[in-house]
N, C-alpha and C positions, 0 to 999 in steps of 0.2 A: 504494500500500500504506500502510495506517495505521501510524503510528509510535507507540511507547510514550511516554507522558508520565508525569511524576512529580508528585504532589500535594505540597502543603507538608508538610515533615517527612520528605521523601525516600521516601514510600510510592509504590509503582507503581500507576497507574490502569489496572486490568486491562480496563476497557471499551475502551481504545484498542488492545487486542490481539485483539479479536474477529475482525477481518478479516485477521489475520496468521497464522491457524492453518495448519499444514501444514509443508512442507519449509522454508519461509522464516520460520517462527514464531520470534520471539526467545525464547520460553519453552523450546522444545525444540531449538533450534539449538545449534551449538558454542559460542556466546557468549550464555549466558542473561543475563537482566536482573539486574544486580547489586542486591542487597538484596531479591531476590524470595523470598517465603515459599513453600515447597513442603511441603504436608502429607503425612504418611504415606508417605514414600519407602520402598520396600521395602528391608529390611535387606541383601538380596543386592546392592543397587546402591551400598552404602556400604562404605567401608574406613577403619579408624582411621589417624590421622596416623602415617606411618612415622618421622617425626622428633619424635615426642612425647617431651618431656624427662622424663616420668615412666617409670621403669623398671618400676614395678608399679602396677596400678590399685587394689590393696588389696581389702578386702571390699566387695562390691556390695550387701550386705543392706540398706543404707540407701536403696537405689534400687529395692527390690522392688515398690513401688507403680507403677512405670513400666509394668507389665503392663496396668494399667487406665487410667492417665493419665500424660501427659507435661507437666510444669509449664513447661518452658523449651525452646525449640527449640535444636538444635545449629547450629553454624556450619560450612559446608562450602565447599570450593573444587572447581571442576570438575577431573576427573582430567586432562583435556587441558592445563589451565593448570598444574597441579602438575608434570606431566611436562616442561613447557617449562623449569621451574626445576631439576628433579631427574630427568632421563631415566633415571638408574640405578635409579630406584624402579619401573620398569615391571613387573618381576615381582611386587613386593610389592603393587602396586595391582591387577594382574590385570584383570578385566573390570569392575571397579567404575566407576561414573560419577562418584562424588563422594568426596572425601577429607574426613573429619571433622577439622577443626582444633581446635575447641572442642566438647567433648561426647563424648569417647572413652569415658568411664565410662558415660554414658547409652547409648551404642551397645553396649557390653559387657553392660550390665544388660538391655537389650532382648533380646539374644541368649540370655542366661541365663534370663530369666524369661518368655520366649515372646512378646514383642511383635513383631509382624510388620513394622511400619513406624515410621519416626522422622520427626518434624516437623523441618525444617531451614530455614535461611536461607542463600541463596547469597551468598558474599562474595569473588568473584574480585578485588575491589579490594584485598584483603589480600595478594594474591600479586604485588605489583609487584616484589618482590625476595625472595631467600631470607631476608634479614634481617627483612623485614616479617612474613613467615609465622612465623618462629621467635619474633619478639617477641610476636605475638598469642598463641601457645600458652604461652610462658614466663610472660608477665604474668598470665594466668589462673591458672596453677598456683602462682606465687609468693604469690598471695593466699589459697591454700587452707591451712587449718589442718593438714591431714594430709599436706602436702607436706614430706617429711622433709629433713634437712640433706644427706644424700647425694644425693638427687634434685635438690636445689638446686644442689649442686656440679656435677652432671652437666649441668644446664641452663645454668649459667654457662659451663662448658667448651664446650658445643655452640655457644653464641653467640660465644665467642671464636674458635672454629675457623672459623665461617662468615664472621665479620667480618675475620678475619686479623690481629686486633690486640686485645690485652687492654685497652689504653687506650681504644680505641673502644667496646669492650663495657662498660667501666666507666662511661663517659659515658652510654651508652644506659640502663644500669641505675640510674644515679645513685649509684654506689658508688665507693669509693676503689680504687685499683689494689692497695693492700695487702689490702683485704678480698677482692678478686677472687683474689689469689694464695693467700690462706689457704684459701678455699673449694676452689680447684682442687687444692690440696695434699692434701686429704682423699681424692682419687681414687687416691692412691698407697698407701693403706692396703690391707693384705691383706683378702680377702673376709670372713674371720672377724671382723676388727675393724670392718669396715664395718657388719656386722649388729649388732654391739654398739653402734655409734654410732647406728644407726637405733632400736634398742630403748631407748636412754637409759642403757645400762650403761657406756658410755664417754663421758666429757665431751668437748666440742669442743676445749677447751684441751689436754687430754691427747692427743686424736687428732692435733692439729696437731703436737705434739712427736714422737709416734710416727711420723708420716709423714715426718719428716726423717731417719730411720735406714733402713738397707737393709731391704728387704721381708722377707728371710729371718730377720731378727732381731726383727721387730716383735712377733710373738705371744709370744716368749720374754720380751721386755722388758715387755710388758703383764702377763704372768703373774707376773713378778718384782715388779712394782709392787703387784699385788694381794696378794701374800704379805707385803709390808712394811706394808700398811695395818693400823692397830690394829683389833683385833676389838672386839665389844661388851663392855661391862663386865659 
């Protein structure tokens, strides 16, 4: 049986797969070729990352053109590999063959605007551990301009939970433990104040202070501060 070879640059030489089609094909077997490009994968075979650090995908209008063209492929992990790491996600993944790690907004936009398939690249090499999967999704989002401070706090907290240590997560992110603690503290805010923080009506500095008091007192404390602020001349 022919074995797959990679050309320089890590690209798969698909001519080596010609004689391997069928039950033993590395393309369709349970262990697909890592780095393999798969065009136009049916949307029904894809599921968004259940561990996505983004709590909201926001408006998808900027991706409306995906109905006609897709500029960048998504990154996926096989569902079998995902479930080896998170077997508790079985229900969330359902019958999907691929879990989208990077490109969840593109997947959602495809569903919204009527695209039937999504171009993806298989990257099971990302799934060597829970940490590596989370790192891949968190890093992509931290670089996004629309990734708000609450989502950032949620992503930081998720990484700390999986690594079991705030200090390990701090090293991974290249941040101080103080910065990590301040970000995670924002998750103690009442939902109403979290939304004000997202919208920019509540400054991060004030949010950190409010997060230090009991949750039942936070909204009242915020309202009191607002009343004390001087009005326009």
